[in-house]
Structure formats: C-alpha cells, structure tokens
C-alpha positions as CSV (number, residue, x, y, z in Angstrom):
1,M,85.7,182.5,196.3
2,N,87.7,182.7,193.2
3,L,91.1,181.1,192.5
4,E,93.1,184.1,193.4
5,Q,91.5,184.3,196.8
6,A,91.8,180.5,197.2
7,V,95.5,180.4,196.8
8,D,96.2,183.6,199.0
9,E,94.0,181.7,201.7
10,A,96.0,178.5,201.1
11,V,99.2,180.0,202.6
12,A,97.7,182.7,204.6
13,D,99.1,180.9,208.2
14,I,102.7,180.7,206.7
15,E,105.0,183.4,207.3
16,G,106.8,184.2,204.1
17,V,106.0,185.7,200.5
18,F,104.8,183.3,197.7
19,G,104.8,184.0,194.1
20,V,102.6,181.9,191.8
21,A,102.1,181.7,188.1
22,A,99.9,178.9,186.5
23,H,98.5,178.5,182.9
24,D,95.8,175.7,182.3
25,W,96.5,174.4,178.8
26,A,92.8,172.7,178.5
27,T,91.0,176.3,178.8
28,G,93.7,178.9,178.5
29,E,93.0,180.1,182.0
30,R,95.9,182.0,183.8
31,L,96.9,182.7,187.3
32,A,99.5,185.1,188.7
33,R,100.0,186.2,192.3
34,H,103.2,188.2,192.7
35,G,104.0,186.7,189.3
36,D,106.6,189.4,188.3
37,R,108.2,189.5,191.4
38,P,111.8,188.3,191.6
39,F,112.8,185.5,193.7
40,L,116.1,183.9,194.2
41,T,115.8,180.5,192.7
42,A,118.0,178.0,194.7
43,S,118.2,174.9,192.5
44,V,115.2,175.8,190.5
45,V,117.5,177.6,188.3
46,K,118.8,174.3,187.0
47,V,115.6,174.3,184.8
48,P,116.9,177.2,182.6
49,I,120.2,175.7,182.8
50,L,118.8,172.5,181.4
51,I,117.1,174.4,178.6
52,G,120.2,176.5,177.8
53,A,122.3,173.3,177.3
54,L,119.9,171.7,175.1
55,D,119.6,174.8,173.0
56,R,123.3,174.4,172.6
57,V,122.8,170.8,171.5
58,Q,120.1,171.9,169.0
59,H,122.4,174.6,167.4
60,G,125.2,171.7,167.0
61,V,127.6,173.2,169.6
62,F,127.7,169.9,171.7
63,S,125.9,166.6,171.4
64,L,124.3,164.6,174.0
65,D,126.7,161.8,173.9
66,Q,129.7,164.0,174.0
67,R,131.8,163.3,176.8
68,F,133.2,165.6,179.6
69,E,135.5,165.0,182.3
70,L,134.9,166.1,185.8
71,E,137.4,168.8,186.9
72,P,138.5,169.4,190.7
73,G,136.8,172.7,190.6
74,D,133.5,171.2,189.6
75,S,133.1,169.2,192.8
76,V,130.9,170.8,195.5
77,A,129.2,169.8,198.7
78,G,125.4,169.6,198.8
79,S,122.9,167.3,196.9
80,G,123.9,165.0,194.4
81,L,126.5,161.9,194.1
82,L,129.1,163.0,191.6
83,K,131.0,164.9,194.5
84,E,132.0,161.3,195.7
85,F,133.7,160.7,192.2
86,D,137.3,161.2,191.5
87,P,138.4,164.1,189.2
88,G,138.8,162.6,185.6
89,V,135.6,160.7,185.5
90,S,134.0,161.1,181.9
91,L,130.4,161.0,181.5
92,T,128.2,162.2,178.5
93,L,126.3,165.7,178.5
94,K,123.0,163.8,178.7
95,D,124.3,162.0,181.9
96,Y,125.2,165.2,183.6
97,L,121.8,167.0,182.7
98,T,120.1,164.3,184.1
99,A,122.1,164.0,187.3
100,M,121.6,167.6,187.7
101,I,117.8,167.7,187.7
102,V,116.8,164.0,188.8
103,I,118.9,164.2,191.9
104,S,119.6,167.8,191.8
105,D,123.4,167.3,191.6
106,N,125.5,170.4,192.2
107,T,128.6,169.0,190.7
108,A,127.0,168.1,187.5
109,T,125.4,171.6,187.3
110,N,129.0,173.3,187.9
111,L,130.3,171.2,185.0
112,V,127.3,172.0,182.8
113,L,127.8,175.9,183.6
114,R,131.5,175.5,183.0
115,V,130.9,173.8,179.5
116,V,128.2,175.9,178.5
117,G,129.4,179.2,179.9
118,I,127.2,181.5,182.5
119,P,127.4,184.6,180.1
120,A,126.3,182.5,177.1
121,L,123.6,181.0,179.1
122,N,122.5,184.5,180.3
123,D,122.6,185.7,176.6
124,Y,120.1,183.0,175.6
125,L,117.6,183.6,178.3
126,A,117.8,187.3,177.4
127,S,117.2,186.2,173.7
128,L,113.9,184.8,175.1
129,G,112.7,187.9,176.4
130,L,113.4,187.0,180.3
131,V,114.4,189.9,182.2
132,H,115.0,188.6,185.5
133,T,115.9,184.8,184.9
134,R,119.7,184.5,185.1
135,S,122.5,182.3,186.4
136,H,124.6,184.5,188.7
137,R,127.5,181.9,189.6
138,P,128.4,178.3,190.2
139,V,127.3,176.3,193.3
140,R,129.6,176.9,196.2
141,S,129.8,174.9,199.2
142,D,130.6,178.1,201.4
143,G,128.5,180.4,199.5
144,P,129.4,183.2,197.2
145,L,133.0,184.7,196.9
146,P,133.5,188.4,197.7
147,G,131.4,190.5,195.0
148,E,129.4,187.4,193.8
149,H,125.6,187.5,193.9
150,R,124.0,185.8,197.2
151,G,122.1,183.4,195.0
152,I,123.0,180.9,192.3
153,G,120.2,182.3,190.3
154,T,117.0,184.4,190.2
155,T,113.7,184.4,188.4
156,T,110.3,185.4,188.5
157,P,107.0,182.8,188.5
158,Q,105.9,184.3,185.2
159,E,109.3,183.7,183.4
160,M,109.6,180.3,184.9
161,L,106.1,179.7,183.5
162,T,107.1,180.9,180.1
163,L,109.9,178.2,179.9
164,L,107.6,175.6,181.1
165,D,105.1,176.8,178.4
166,G,107.7,176.5,175.9
167,L,108.4,173.0,176.8
168,V,104.7,172.0,176.8
169,G,104.1,173.9,173.5
170,Q,107.5,172.6,172.1
171,T,108.3,176.3,170.9
172,L,111.9,176.3,172.7
173,L,113.7,173.4,171.3
174,T,113.0,170.6,168.9
175,P,109.9,168.5,169.7
176,E,112.5,165.7,170.3
177,L,114.6,167.8,172.8
178,C,111.3,169.2,174.4
179,D,110.1,165.6,175.2
180,L,114.0,164.9,176.6
181,A,113.6,167.7,179.0
182,V,110.1,166.8,180.3
183,S,111.3,163.1,180.5
184,I,114.0,164.1,182.8
185,L,112.1,166.5,185.0
186,K,109.5,163.7,185.2
187,R,112.1,161.8,186.7
188,Q,113.0,164.1,189.5
189,Q,113.0,162.5,193.1
190,Y,112.0,165.1,195.3
191,T,108.0,165.1,196.0
192,E,107.5,167.2,198.9
193,A,106.0,170.1,197.2
194,I,103.9,170.3,194.1
195,P,103.1,166.5,194.0
196,R,102.4,166.1,197.7
197,Y,98.7,166.5,197.8
198,L,97.9,165.8,194.2
199,P,96.0,162.6,193.1
200,S,98.2,159.7,192.6
201,G,97.3,159.3,189.0
202,V,98.5,162.8,188.2
203,G,102.0,163.0,186.5
204,V,104.4,165.6,187.4
205,A,107.5,167.0,185.8
206,N,109.0,169.3,188.0
207,K,112.1,170.5,189.9
208,V,112.5,172.2,193.4
209,G,114.8,174.5,195.2
210,M,115.6,175.3,198.7
211,V,118.3,177.4,200.4
212,H,117.9,179.6,203.8
213,D,114.4,181.0,203.7
214,V,113.7,180.1,199.9
215,R,111.6,177.1,198.7
216,A,110.4,176.9,195.3
217,D,108.9,174.4,193.0
218,V,108.3,174.5,189.1
219,G,106.5,171.9,186.9
220,I,104.1,170.7,184.6
221,L,101.0,168.6,185.8
222,F,99.7,165.7,183.7
223,P,96.2,164.9,184.5
224,A,94.7,162.0,182.9
225,D,93.2,162.5,179.3
226,R,93.4,166.1,179.8
227,A,95.9,168.8,178.5
228,P,98.5,169.8,181.2
229,I,98.7,172.4,183.7
230,T,101.9,174.4,184.2
231,L,102.7,175.7,187.6
232,A,105.6,177.7,189.1
233,V,105.6,178.5,192.8
234,L,108.5,180.4,194.4
235,S,108.8,181.7,198.0
236,D,111.2,183.7,200.2
237,S,111.4,185.5,203.6
238,L,110.2,182.1,205.5
239,T,110.8,182.4,209.0
240,D,111.1,178.6,209.4
241,R,114.3,177.7,207.6
242,R,114.5,174.0,208.7
243,Y,115.7,171.6,206.1
244,S,112.6,169.3,206.6
245,V,110.2,167.7,204.6
246,D,107.5,169.5,206.6
247,N,108.9,172.7,206.2
248,P,106.0,175.2,206.0
249,G,107.3,176.3,202.5
250,W,106.9,172.9,201.0
251,I,103.5,172.5,202.7
252,G,102.5,175.9,201.0
253,I,103.7,175.4,197.8
254,A,101.8,171.7,197.9
255,R,98.5,173.6,199.1
256,I,98.7,176.0,196.3
257,A,99.3,173.1,193.8
258,K,96.3,171.1,195.2
259,T,94.1,174.4,195.2
260,V,94.9,175.0,191.4
261,Y,94.5,171.7,190.5
262,D,91.2,171.3,192.3
263,F,89.7,174.6,190.6
264,W,90.7,173.9,187.3
265,I,90.3,170.0,187.2
266,S,86.9,169.9,189.0
C-alpha cells in the first residue's frame, strides 16, 4: 500500500471530504489528495492573516510593539479572551497576533483585520500566487451579513502548504519574522487534530479551525534530529457537526497526520 492509499484508508469510515497536502523536507517527497480543492478555512485563515500582518511589519508599515486600542466593533463571541475586555484596552500588535493564534482569539483577529485591511491582505496573498486563499470578512457572532461570504476565509490544502513551506524555508519573510511566526504557532493550545497521535517528542507548530461541517488543521511537524514535515489537512461535508474533541473530523485529521508521519519517518 502506498501513502496515498493509506491516507484514503485512514478516513474511509468517516462521512466527509478530506483534502491533504504534505511535504517532507528531508527527502523532498510530496503528497496531495484533493490538494487543489477549495475549502472553507474556519480559523485556519488566521495563518495567512498572521503572515500578512508580519509582511506589513517587514515593510515598515507597522511595528510589533506598536499599540492599538480595541474598538467596540472588534469584540465578538466565540474563542478567545479579549471579548471579555472593555473597549479602549491597548495591546501591542505582537500581543494581538499571539492571541489570534495561541487561543484563536476572534476579537484579536478582527482587530488585526481592521488594522491591516482585508483588501490589502488579499492583495498580498494574490502577490504570492495564491488563487483561492482569501480572507472574506471579519468574524461575526451571528454569521455573515446579507451579501457576505458564508465563511471567513477559503483556501486549498496546497496553498496552505505553500505558506507553511515559506515559513520553513524562510522565503516569505525575514528569518527573524519567520521564526516568530513559527514560535507563535508552536504555542497554539488546541491539540485534538495533527498532534493527537504523534509521538510525544515530535514538536508541532499548527493552527486548527472548526465551524459547522468544517474541521481543519495545518502545521509543521518537527521530528527530533530531522528536517520538518509540512502538512495541511482540510475537511468539509462532515455529517457529524458536534463541537467535541472526538468529532470524526478531528479523528480523521489525526489519523492522516499519523499515517504521513509513519510513512516518512519509518
């Protein structure tokens, strides 16, 4: 059985569609299953938002220690802590980026989108050659406004892999800013997907996303004494929409990550 067949078998019993893209930096091997199919991102869109904001820092538009005040329109329900803070709180851009990834803070995400600008972010993503990876709107408690896209973002497994590879290869940003992005992703607190079945010594820098029938996780695996593996797994059309750590979408992503790891490491 080859890797493609093993990945398909890993999720054969789960009702839904899984897209996968992976790159072994040790051997150059690559994997793609539905790699160019667009998926809704849910909070995985926060990875391109992070990179786009750091690109603005690199070009001197903002600084990491520059402070921005929370405005009433930034606050939104869902994941995160900043929704509990009063408007007028002032934190650094680095603080907001950290909260956006580490605890998937939706209010921090909305502030970053307001500061960077969704059109400017999407122009940057297009400049990288990404066709489908876009931020569509801020995070809203009650879903999209009339005429808005139903998701906060879209992407493909292959395009997410392009961004992750750009961080590993340090081609997207300066080495210092790539290292910062990876260090923030390493501190992300949701471990129900890619890290779930991996050996305890494998470091992971990742970002999950979930909404309705969508579960997604994208990240960089750091096996000991070896070059990393980049991996993007997106899914939709899941019939089980429960918000549980044992949702079949999470289980499927975890199985795929373990399958890829076992094939390429052993």
